[in-house]
C-alpha positions in Angstrom: -17.7 0.8 -0.1 -15.1 -1.2 -2.1 -11.6 -0.2 -1.1 -8.6 -0.8 -3.3 -5.7 -0.9 -1.0 -2.9 1.6 -0.6 -1.9 3.9 2.1 -3.0 6.9 4.1 -3.1 10.5 4.6 -0.6 13.3 5.0 2.4 11.8 6.9 4.5 13.6 4.4 8.0 12.7 4.9 10.8 13.3 2.4 10.1 11.0 -0.6 12.4 8.0 -0.6 11.7 7.0 -4.2 12.1 8.9 -7.5 9.2 10.9 -9.0 8.1 8.6 -11.8 4.3 8.6 -11.3 3.0 6.0 -13.6 3.5 2.4 -14.6 2.2 1.6 -18.0 1.8 -2.0 -19.3 5.3 -2.0 -20.9 6.9 -1.0 -17.7 4.8 -3.4 -15.7 6.1 -6.3 -17.9 9.7 -5.2 -17.0 9.0 -4.6 -13.2 10.4 -7.0 -10.7 8.0 -8.5 -8.1 9.0 -7.7 -4.5 9.6 -10.9 -2.5 7.9 -11.6 0.8 11.2 -11.3 2.6 12.0 -7.9 0.9 8.5 -6.6 1.7 8.7 -7.6 5.4 12.1 -5.9 5.7 10.7 -2.7 4.0 7.3 -2.5 5.7 7.2 -4.2 9.2 6.7 -1.6 11.9 6.6 1.2 9.4 4.0 3.5 7.7 4.0 3.6 3.9 2.5 6.4 1.9 0.9 5.7 -1.5 -0.2 8.1 -4.2 -2.1 7.8 -7.4 -1.2 10.2 -10.2 0.6 12.3 -7.6 -2.4 12.6 -5.3 -2.4 11.1 -1.8 -4.3 7.8 -1.8 -3.6 6.3 1.6 -1.2 5.6 4.5 -0.7 2.0 5.5 0.8 0.9 8.8 2.3 -2.6 9.2 2.6 -4.2 12.6 6.1 -4.8 13.9 5.5 -8.6 13.8 2.9 -10.9 12.4 0.6 -9.9 9.5 -1.7 -7.2 10.9 -2.1 -4.0 8.9 -4.0 -0.7 9.3 -4.8 1.6 6.4 -6.1 5.2 6.4 -7.5 6.3 3.1 -7.0 10.0 2.2 -10.6 10.8 3.2 -9.7 9.7 6.8 -11.5 6.3 6.7 -9.4 3.6 8.6 -9.6 -0.1 8.3 -7.7 -3.0 10.0 -7.0 -6.4 8.7 -4.4 -9.1 7.9 -2.3 -9.7 4.9 -1.0 -12.8 3.2 1.4 -13.4 0.3 0.8 -16.1 -2.4 1.7 -16.4 -6.1 3.4 -12.9 -6.1 0.3 -11.3 -4.8 -0.2 -9.6 -1.4 -3.8 -10.0 -0.3 -5.5 -8.0 2.4 -8.5 -9.4 4.3 -10.1 -6.4 6.0 -12.0 -6.8 9.2 -15.0 -5.4 7.3 -15.0 -8.6 5.2 -13.5 -7.1 2.1 -10.6 -8.7 0.3 -8.2 -7.0 -2.1 -5.0 -8.3 -3.7 -2.1 -6.5 -5.3 1.3 -7.1 -6.9 4.0 -5.1 -5.2 6.7 -4.4 -7.9 9.9 -2.5 -8.3 10.9 -0.6 -11.4 14.3 0.8 -10.8 14.1 2.7 -7.5 10.3 3.1 -7.8 7.8 0.8 -6.0 4.3 0.4 -7.3 1.3 -1.4 -6.0 -0.8 -2.9 -8.8 -4.4 -3.9 -8.0 -5.2 -7.4 -9.2 -8.4 -9.2 -10.2 -7.3 -12.8 -10.4 -4.0 -12.7 -12.4 -4.9 -9.5 -14.3 -4.1 -5.9 -13.3 -7.3 -4.0 -12.4 -7.7 -0.4 -11.3 -5.4 2.5 -10.6 -1.7 1.7 -9.9 -0.4 3.3 -6.7 3.1 4.5 -6.2 4.8 4.3 -2.8 6.3 7.7 -2.1 7.6 7.5 1.4 8.3 5.3 4.4 8.0 6.6 7.9 8.2 5.4 11.5 5.2 7.7 12.4 2.1 5.7 13.6 -1.3 6.4 12.1 -3.8 8.7 13.8 -6.8 6.3 13.5 -9.2 6.0 16.3 -12.7 6.9 17.4 -14.0 10.3 16.5 -13.5 13.0 19.1 -16.7 14.4 20.5 -17.3 17.3 22.8 
């Protein structure tokens, strides 16, 4: 299953960004790319929540150091991988072998994650809606 990155399930903390829920092409042209240093300061050791058109898309947990990341899609599926940053794109190499790249941009106080195919936007834009210190609840299924 192809996964377009974002973040996980219901760690609903108070939103830290305003409620603008879309980023059209005009706004994307005016958005500012988030630098590697800014992203590390924002994300390391934290869980980020992403939504698409207001609906929960995923939760993403960044390791406190290094470049490990875990994502939990809204349906509960979890994946682990590593991320890199090059040419204003954050690329995620998942342990499953999948690779996905995104621009992380700021438009005013809003942060958006734009799926990229090469140097062109591709797919649904995600909006970061909260940042939390709460870890993800990924792990093996509980059986009785």
